[in-house]
C-alpha positions, 0 to 999 in steps of 0.5 A: 500500500502506498504511503498516504499523502499529507497534502491537498486534497484532505482525506482521512487517511492523510494523517497517518504519519510519523511525528519524528520527521525533521523540521526545517530551519533557514540556516542561510538566513543569519538574521533569522537564526541569530536574532529572535523574531518571536516573543520570549514572553508567555503573556501576549506581547503587543510592543514590536520587536525591532532589529537594526544592523548594517546588513539588514533590518526587521520590524515584527508587529502584531494584531490584537492577538499579540506577536507569535511566541516561541511556543507558537513557533512549535506549530511552524516547526511541526508544519516544516517537518511534514514538508521535509518528511514529504520531500524525503519520502518522494511525495508531492508537496504543496504550501497547504498542509493538513493535520489533526490535533493528535498529529501535532501534540505527538510531535511536540511530545505531549502525552495527553491533550484536552480542550484547552490544548486545542484552544491553545493550538488555535490561538497559536495559529491566530498569532502566527497569521496576525504577526506581521514581519517587515524586513529586507532579508526574506529572499535571495535578493536584498529588497527595500522592504517586504511584508509577510506573516508566518502563515498566510491562511489557516482553518479547522473543519470536521471530517467525520468526528475528527477536527482537521487543521489546514495551514497555508505557508507564504511562498518565501517560507515555503521556498526556504523549507523546500531548499535542502541547504536550509535543513538543520538538526535539532534535539528532541528535548527542545520541545521540553524547554519551558522558558522563552529565553531558554528556547531562544538560547537553544536556537541561538546556540544551534546557529552559533556552534557546530553539532560536534562535541566541544564546538564552542561560541562566546557572546556578551550578555549585552549582545544576547539581550539585544538579539533576544528582543526581550522586554525585561530590563537588562539587569533582570535579563542578566540575572536570568542568564546567570540562573540558566547558567547555574542550572544548566537548563539548555539541552545539549550545551554547557554554559559558562560565564566569563568576565571580559574587561572589554565586553563585560560578562560573556556567555560561553556555550559549548556543545555537550552530546552527553548533556542529561537533558538530551534524554529528558521526557519531562518539562525542563524546569529551572532546577539543577541537573541530575548526574548522568553516566555518559556510558549509559547515555543515548543521545536523542535528537532528530533531524530538523535536517538544518532552521530558525 
């Protein structure tokens, strides 16, 4: 029996697919990976996120639902993963992706789901569509300005007694995801990270370091604060960074603070393939890590096969 497709037109058997497919990250878009284009706050953010550098600028604003957050980004990663999975399987793909709630919740590692989880999924879709990105770096040619949302359209409908979700990607993001050069590898434990700043740090780490043991990157606290787009005062942000360093709650990385006379406090981030949280199936909270025997550690990661 041929493998069922997950794309147009929707059919009930479309949705029998593995939730372990990679999701895509636009590795060739340095700004997209090196700075946060999502809100690190859980409460709705309405103040725009702005980044202005020599080679690019971006301004991210939102409708009444607020700017899309790192938890809303999970939906994008899921959708991107299905496109990459389709490409790898030799299927015909399109900008329109269909899925069910269980498909999505299984992908992000949710053991059970209820009404509130479905409402949360719909709210994520609203914010992803309502968030407006204005920038000059969303295609191969630098333009004066381009406006786009994370998703062009979404809807949900009943097919029998099952709720089907439909998401349509904008053309620029569809092109990025379907380009194999933009595929990246992420650890499955990413979805267990609870804090927005922690999720940004993990993403920043994947952009900044390699994926081999002891690959390292350093950056000042002040630079990380600027790139995060956080609304909290810098003193509070630095305090938060030190708490994350103390608890080591970024899966796959060893974090160290370095004093630098010129740059001030600096975060050193080193790839650690024996990190205890790589095998965690629980939500990553701000607590000290358990001890782990590297000989018994089986690293759990999945190929986002190269993204944000």
